[in-house]
Structure formats: C-alpha cells, structure tokens
N, C-alpha and C positions, 0 to 999 in steps of 0.2 A: 505493500502501501503508501501511497503518496507521504505520510506523514504518522507520528507515532499519537496514540492514539484516538487513530481515523480506523474506522472500522468500514464495512460496504456492507448496509442493508437494503431491504426492499423500499423504492421508494412510496413516499403515503399519499402520494395528491392522484398516479396513477394505476397502483401496487403494483407494479413490476411490469405492464405491462406497455411503458414508455408511451403510446399515443392515447390519444381521446379520436371519438367519433361522435362527429351529433347524430342524435338519435332522426332526427328531422330529417338536414338535406344530405345527410350518407360522407360530408367532407371527414377527411383525417386529417391530427395535425399531433406533430410530437410538443410532447409534455413539457413545462415550459420547466419544468422540478428537477429535472432529473435528463435533459436535453435528449430525449428520446429514447435514453437507457434503458429506463424501470428501474434500472439502484443508485444509490447515491452514497457518500461516503457521510459518515457521523460524524463528528470530534467529540472530543470528550467533553463538552459541554455539552453535548445534543444540537449541534448544531447540524444542518442536512448541506451540502454543496452537491454540484455535479463532480459525476468523476471524467474527468478531462481525458481529451483522446489519445493522448500522449499517453496514460496508463491504461491504457487497454490491455496492450501487450502481457505487463507485468499485472494485471489482475484478472485475466483474462477464464483463469483455472476454476479464480473464486467464484466468478458471472456464471461460469459454465454450472459448476454448483449452484446458488443459491437458484438458478434457471430450472434447472432438472428438480430443485427441490419444491417449487411453484404451479411448475403441472401435474404433479404428481399428486398436490393438492387439491389438482382441479378435475384429478379423475383419471389424467394420464397414464397409460400402461407401460409403456416404455417398446412399442412399434404402432406402425402404421396400419391400417387395414386396407386392403386393397377394394378397390373401390364398390365389386358387388357383394360384399361381406357389408356395407356400412348401414346401416337400418334408413337411415335416411336419403339415401337413392332406391329402397325397396321400391317393383312397379315403372321403376326409370330405366332409360336405355340404357344408362351407367354402373343399373345394379341389376344386367346381365354379365357372366360370368364368361368372358369370350373365350376361355377353354371347355367348356361343360358343351360335348359332344351331344346333345340331347337338344338345343337350342340352335344348333348352327342345320340340323337337319331338316 
C-alpha cells in the first residue's frame, strides 16, 4: 500500500461496483469517490481517498482478493454458466444447446 496505516476497503459510495447507473435514463458514470475502482484507501483517522492509478500494480493482488470476496457475497460460485444453462435464457434462442443433437434434427 502507499503509506503506513492505510488499508484498502470497499467504497462506501458505490459498494464496490465502481459506477452508478441512472435508473431512468440508463446513463452510467464512474463513482466520484473511488474514481471507478470500487475500492479506496482508508487511513488511520478513518478518511477515505481514491487509490491512485500508479498504485494499482502494487495493490492488484489485494484488489482481486477483495473483489472475489464481494462477488461471493453476491452469490457468484466461481464459474460461468453456458448460455443454455442459464435460467434467464430458457425458451430463447440462446437457451438452446448448440451441441444437443435432438435440437438440430
């Protein structure tokens, strides 16, 4: 990390997403608090500040660990599902298994 007493935490403003989406217009913009990273430095006095891009290389491992932890909290299991195995795609063209011989006959 960049200085003694600083630690990396999830951004309280965007909850680790790094961006906001306007529900009505669909416009997306980066979080001002974390500068789009989703995580910030917190110093010993409890003040948060964005992680400078120059620090990304040195904190990449910690950011990856924190992001994996956040994704697990959201229910991510660690592997992607093929489109035809995703419940949301059932009864759509993408929900058909292209390798299934029954569908191609």
